[in-house]
Structures are given as C-alpha cells and as structure tokens.
matplotlib code that plots the C-alpha trace (Angstrom):
import matplotlib.pyplot as plt

x = [0.0, 2.8, 4.5, 1.3, 0.8, 4.3, 3.8, 0.4, 2.0, 4.9, 2.5, 0.4, 3.5, 4.6, 1.2, 1.1, 4.6, 3.8, 0.7, 2.8, 3.8, 7.5, 7.7, 8.5, 11.5, 12.8, 12.7, 14.3, 17.1, 17.9, 17.9, 20.0, 22.6, 22.8, 23.4, 26.1, 27.8, 28.0, 29.6, 32.0, 32.3, 33.9, 30.5, 29.4, 32.6, 32.1, 34.0, 31.9, 28.6, 29.7, 30.5, 27.0, 25.3, 27.1, 26.5, 22.9, 22.6, 23.1, 20.3, 18.1, 17.8, 16.4, 14.3, 12.1, 11.1, 10.7, 8.3, 6.1, 6.0, 5.2, 2.5, 0.7, 0.8, 3.6, 7.2, 10.5, 13.2, 15.3, 16.6, 20.0, 20.7, 19.4, 21.8, 24.7, 23.4, 23.0, 26.6, 28.0, 26.2, 27.5, 31.0, 31.0, 29.8, 32.6, 35.2, 33.8, 34.8, 31.3, 30.7, 30.1, 26.7, 25.7, 27.1, 25.1, 21.9, 22.4, 22.8, 19.6, 17.7, 18.6, 17.0, 13.9, 13.6, 13.8, 11.1, 8.9, 9.4, 8.6, 5.5, 4.3, 4.6, 2.7, 0.0, -0.5, 0.4, -1.1, 2.0, 2.5, 5.2, 7.1, 7.6, 8.3, 10.8, 12.5, 12.9, 14.2, 16.7, 18.3, 18.0, 19.7, 22.4, 23.0, 23.2, 25.8, 27.9, 27.7, 28.7, 31.6, 32.6, 33.1, 35.8, 35.4, 35.2, 38.0, 39.7, 36.8, 37.3, 38.5, 35.5, 33.2, 35.0, 35.0, 31.2, 31.5, 34.0, 31.8, 30.8, 28.3, 28.7, 30.7, 27.8, 28.6, 26.7, 25.1, 23.5, 22.2, 20.7, 19.2, 17.6, 16.2, 14.7, 13.2, 11.6, 10.2, 8.9, 7.3, 5.6, 4.5, 2.8, 1.3, 0.4, -0.5, -3.4, -0.9, 0.2, -3.5, -3.9, -0.9, -2.5, -5.9, -4.4, -2.6, -5.7, -8.3, -7.7, -11.4, -12.4, -9.6, -10.9, -14.4, -13.2, -11.8, -8.1, -6.0, -4.5, -2.3, -0.7, -0.1, 1.6, 3.7, 5.0, 6.0, 8.0, 9.7, 10.6, 11.9, 14.2, 15.3, 16.3, 18.1, 20.2, 21.0, 22.3, 24.4, 25.9, 26.9, 28.4, 30.5, 31.7, 32.7, 34.5, 36.1, 35.0, 31.8, 31.7, 29.8, 29.0, 27.7, 24.2, 24.3, 21.8, 20.9, 17.2, 16.9, 18.5, 16.2, 13.0, 14.0, 14.6, 11.2, 9.3, 11.1, 10.2, 6.5, 5.7, 3.2, 3.9, 0.1, 0.1, -1.9, 0.2, 3.5, 5.5, 8.7, 10.0, 9.5, 11.2, 14.1, 14.6, 14.4, 17.2, 19.2, 18.6, 19.8, 23.1, 23.4, 22.9, 25.4, 28.0, 27.6, 27.9, 31.2, 32.5, 31.6, 33.6, 30.6, 31.3, 29.8, 28.0, 26.3, 25.5, 23.5, 21.7, 20.8, 19.5, 17.3, 15.9, 15.2, 13.3, 11.2, 10.5, 9.5, 7.0, 5.6, 5.1, 3.4, 1.1, 0.4, -0.5, -2.7, -4.6, -5.0, -6.4, -8.7, -10.0, -10.5, -12.6, -14.7, -15.4, -16.3, -18.8, -20.4]
y = [0.0, 2.4, 1.6, 2.4, 5.6, 6.7, 5.9, 7.8, 10.8, 10.7, 10.5, 13.3, 15.5, 14.7, 15.5, 18.8, 19.6, 18.9, 21.1, 24.1, 26.3, 26.1, 22.3, 22.0, 24.3, 22.8, 19.3, 20.4, 22.3, 19.3, 16.8, 19.1, 19.6, 15.8, 15.5, 18.1, 16.7, 13.3, 14.9, 17.2, 16.6, 20.0, 21.5, 20.3, 21.6, 24.0, 26.7, 26.5, 26.3, 29.4, 31.2, 30.2, 31.5, 34.8, 35.3, 34.5, 37.3, 40.0, 38.7, 37.7, 41.3, 42.4, 39.3, 40.2, 43.5, 41.8, 39.2, 42.0, 43.7, 40.5, 39.5, 42.8, 41.9, 44.3, 44.0, 45.9, 45.6, 48.5, 46.8, 45.9, 49.4, 50.8, 48.5, 50.0, 53.6, 53.1, 51.7, 54.6, 57.3, 55.8, 55.5, 59.1, 60.3, 58.3, 59.8, 63.3, 62.4, 62.4, 60.1, 56.5, 56.4, 59.5, 58.0, 54.8, 56.9, 58.8, 55.6, 54.2, 57.5, 57.3, 53.9, 55.2, 58.2, 55.9, 53.8, 56.8, 57.8, 54.3, 54.1, 57.6, 56.9, 53.6, 55.0, 58.6, 58.3, 54.8, 53.6, 49.8, 48.7, 46.9, 50.1, 52.3, 50.1, 49.2, 52.9, 53.4, 50.6, 52.6, 55.9, 54.6, 52.8, 55.9, 58.0, 55.5, 55.9, 59.7, 59.8, 57.3, 57.8, 54.0, 54.2, 52.4, 54.7, 53.7, 53.5, 53.6, 54.2, 51.3, 51.7, 51.2, 48.2, 46.7, 46.3, 43.3, 41.7, 41.9, 38.5, 37.7, 34.2, 33.5, 34.7, 37.5, 40.8, 40.7, 37.3, 38.4, 41.5, 39.4, 36.9, 39.8, 41.4, 38.1, 37.6, 41.1, 40.5, 37.2, 38.8, 41.8, 39.6, 37.0, 38.9, 42.5, 44.2, 45.6, 42.1, 41.1, 44.2, 43.1, 39.7, 41.3, 43.7, 40.9, 38.7, 41.1, 44.9, 45.8, 43.6, 45.2, 48.7, 47.9, 46.5, 50.0, 49.1, 52.1, 50.6, 53.6, 53.7, 50.0, 50.0, 53.0, 51.4, 48.1, 49.9, 52.0, 48.9, 47.1, 50.0, 50.7, 47.1, 47.0, 50.0, 48.3, 45.3, 47.8, 49.2, 45.8, 44.8, 48.1, 47.3, 43.8, 44.9, 47.9, 50.1, 51.2, 49.6, 51.0, 47.5, 46.2, 44.6, 43.9, 41.1, 41.2, 41.9, 38.6, 36.6, 38.1, 37.7, 34.2, 33.4, 34.8, 32.9, 29.6, 30.1, 30.0, 33.7, 34.0, 36.3, 36.9, 38.2, 37.2, 34.1, 33.5, 34.0, 35.7, 32.4, 30.7, 33.6, 33.4, 29.7, 30.5, 33.0, 30.3, 27.9, 30.4, 30.8, 27.1, 26.7, 29.3, 28.0, 24.4, 25.2, 27.0, 24.1, 21.7, 24.1, 24.9, 27.9, 31.2, 31.4, 28.1, 29.3, 32.2, 29.7, 27.5, 30.4, 31.5, 27.9, 27.7, 31.0, 29.9, 26.5, 28.3, 30.6, 27.5, 25.8, 28.9, 28.9, 25.2, 25.6, 28.6, 26.5, 23.6, 25.9, 27.5, 24.2, 23.0, 26.0, 25.6, 22.0, 22.9, 25.4, 22.8]
z = [0.0, 0.9, -2.4, -4.3, -2.3, -3.2, -6.9, -6.9, -5.3, -7.8, -10.8, -9.3, -8.9, -12.5, -13.9, -12.0, -13.3, -17.0, -16.8, -16.0, -18.9, -18.0, -18.0, -21.7, -21.7, -18.4, -19.9, -23.1, -21.3, -19.0, -21.9, -24.1, -21.2, -20.8, -24.6, -24.7, -21.6, -23.3, -26.3, -24.4, -20.6, -20.2, -20.5, -17.1, -15.3, -12.5, -14.3, -17.5, -15.5, -13.6, -16.9, -18.3, -15.2, -15.3, -19.0, -18.5, -16.0, -18.7, -20.9, -17.9, -16.7, -20.1, -20.8, -17.8, -19.4, -22.8, -21.3, -19.9, -23.4, -25.2, -22.8, -23.5, -27.2, -28.0, -29.2, -28.5, -31.1, -29.6, -26.5, -28.0, -29.1, -25.8, -24.0, -26.0, -25.4, -21.7, -21.5, -23.6, -21.6, -18.4, -19.8, -21.0, -17.6, -15.9, -18.3, -17.4, -13.8, -12.5, -9.5, -10.6, -8.9, -10.9, -14.1, -13.7, -12.9, -16.1, -18.1, -16.6, -17.1, -20.8, -21.0, -19.2, -21.6, -24.6, -23.1, -22.6, -26.2, -27.4, -25.2, -26.2, -30.0, -29.6, -27.3, -28.4, -32.1, -32.5, -34.4, -34.3, -31.8, -34.5, -36.5, -33.4, -31.8, -35.1, -35.8, -32.2, -32.7, -35.5, -33.7, -30.6, -32.5, -34.5, -31.3, -30.1, -33.3, -33.1, -29.5, -29.8, -33.5, -33.4, -30.8, -27.4, -24.4, -22.0, -19.6, -17.2, -13.4, -11.3, -9.0, -12.0, -13.3, -9.8, -9.9, -12.2, -9.8, -6.7, -5.3, -2.6, -1.3, -4.4, -6.7, -9.2, -8.6, -12.1, -11.3, -7.9, -9.5, -12.4, -10.0, -7.8, -10.9, -12.0, -8.6, -8.6, -12.1, -11.1, -8.1, -10.2, -12.8, -10.5, -7.3, -8.3, -10.1, -12.5, -13.5, -14.1, -16.2, -18.4, -19.0, -19.7, -22.2, -24.1, -24.0, -25.3, -25.5, -25.9, -22.9, -20.9, -21.8, -20.9, -17.6, -16.7, -17.2, -18.1, -21.3, -22.2, -18.8, -18.7, -22.1, -21.2, -18.0, -19.7, -22.4, -19.8, -17.8, -20.8, -21.9, -18.4, -17.8, -21.2, -20.1, -16.8, -18.8, -20.7, -17.5, -16.3, -19.7, -19.7, -16.3, -17.3, -20.4, -18.7, -21.7, -23.4, -26.8, -29.7, -31.0, -27.7, -27.8, -31.6, -32.1, -28.4, -29.1, -31.0, -28.2, -25.7, -27.8, -28.6, -24.9, -23.9, -26.7, -26.0, -22.3, -23.2, -23.7, -26.6, -29.5, -29.6, -26.0, -22.9, -22.2, -20.5, -17.3, -16.1, -14.8, -18.2, -19.9, -17.4, -18.2, -21.9, -21.5, -19.6, -22.5, -25.1, -23.2, -22.8, -26.5, -27.5, -25.0, -26.0, -29.7, -29.0, -26.9, -29.8, -32.1, -34.2, -36.5, -35.4, -38.8, -38.0, -34.5, -36.0, -38.2, -35.2, -33.2, -36.1, -36.5, -32.8, -32.9, -35.8, -34.2, -30.9, -32.8, -34.6, -31.3, -29.9, -32.9, -32.5, -28.8, -29.7, -32.3, -29.9, -27.2, -29.7, -30.9, -27.4, -26.5, -29.6, -28.8, -25.2, -26.4, -28.7]

ax = plt.figure().add_subplot(projection="3d")
ax.plot(x, y, z, "-o")
ax.set_aspect("equal")
plt.show()
C-alpha cells in the first residue's frame, strides 16, 4: 500500500509539473545539457557552468522586461541598441569624472527616456510597436555611433570596473541583480493588479478597456521597464569589459526575444510567465555556450539560433490553435 501511495504521489506530482507552462523548456534544457555533456564533458565543469550562469545574468535582466512587453501583445526591437546607449552614456559620464553612482543613474535614465518615447509613440500616435521600436533601434544605434565615433570609451574608473567583480557568497553581482529582478517581475505579474492588467491587455484589448483598465498607462509602463532594464544590462556589460563599446548589444534583441518565446511567452500576447522567460534565457546561453564548446562555427551558430526562434514561434502557434479548438469543442 505504501508503495502504491508513493507511486500515486509521484505520478500526481509529475502530472502537475507537466501542466505548467515552464515544463516543456525545463525538460528540453535538461535533456540538451545531458546530450552536450555526453559529447563534451567539459560543458558540465564548475568553471563552465559558472560562466554560463554569469553570462545569462546580462540577458536575464532584459528578458524580464521583454516578457512584460510580449504578454501585452507588444514588441520591443530596440533593447539591443538601448543596451549600448546606456553603457555609452554611463561610460562618457565616468570619463567626465562624475561620481560612478551619478554616471550609472544617467545611463539608466537614458533607457527610461527611450522607453517613454517608445510608449508615447505607440500609445499617443497609434503607431504599431514593430515600427516604433524598429525605428528606435536605428535611432539609438545611430546615437551611439555619433557619441563614440566608433571608438570604445576607455579606460573607465577602477571603481566602476570593480562592480563586475563583486561577489556575494561567491555569486557575481550581475547574477544576484538578475535573480532579484526576476523575482520582482514574477511577483509583479502574478500577485498584483498591474500584472493582471498586463495579461488582460494581451488577452483582449477591448475587454480590458471595458473593464476599466488604463490601457495607455499599462503600455507606457511596460515599455519604460523594458528599456530601463536594457540600459541596466548595458551598464553591467560596460563594467565587465572595462569600456563602453559602440558594438555592444548587436543582435541582443533577437536573443532576448527568442529566450522569452522559448520560455513560453506567446507572441500573440496574454500568455507567459517571467519564470518561463528566465529559463528560456538560460537555455539560449546554454545553446550558445555548447555550440562554442563543440567548435561549431559562429555562422552556423546564428543559423541554429534562427531555426530555434522559428520553431519556438511555430510551437506557440500550434499551442494557440490547440487551445482555440478545445474552447470551440467545449462550447459545442
């Protein structure tokens, strides 16, 4: 009887696990890590896992904001350029001998301003998010090129560079900040009225409006959060490199979007979680790291990431169709 009870409990736990949105990406990540380890045991070394965890921190910070944007049914293609702009503004402020805290604040403020512009154009002018953020991607990247003339901003103060080297219980500061932001994002989405407004907005805009939700305010806030977090990632990357690079964040937006979608955030809005997006960001770093260890050409790496993104969108579409068909059958 005890054996049967244990089996029943185990099966019940497994069924509850597989019902969760994040179950698919967790299983895929674990199986893929096992496969890579069998090909190259170095992958599972403590040094490499530490490197993966640290690198994930930079994208994890931004993927939280991207998840919020996607769940509202929006899109932000400017985060990679905003990352570079935030780092460059911080670097220039440091070179101007402003206090490091002030320099970081200026970098983050730059991201917030970009978010306000994105949100205003989308909300007030009614321009689609794809067009607005695509334009901002080029504007921000152009601003970076003008400010730097293509030349890295260095050397940066030792105090600023030391931020990347801070460890708490052996854990890098960027990882601690990323995990903290992920927890806050999770609580924001799952435990607050604002989080419910985000889901409602992505599920049905008109229904959300009828319910009394301030749609414009909600959209503005999520774009500000997304750009602000992107600039924070830029500050951490500048600290790691010891310089503000004009090319920083190139292609970063695709990595972040891909991570969020792989983690179960729907491109149609209304579905997804911050935890799933975080696991998706981790998977993207695992994928990139493993391909490098297996000596796969960087050109093939880009191809693989593109294929993974398309497959993730196809899976999202399939899930959406299944849910739609199930609801139609239930009504009949």
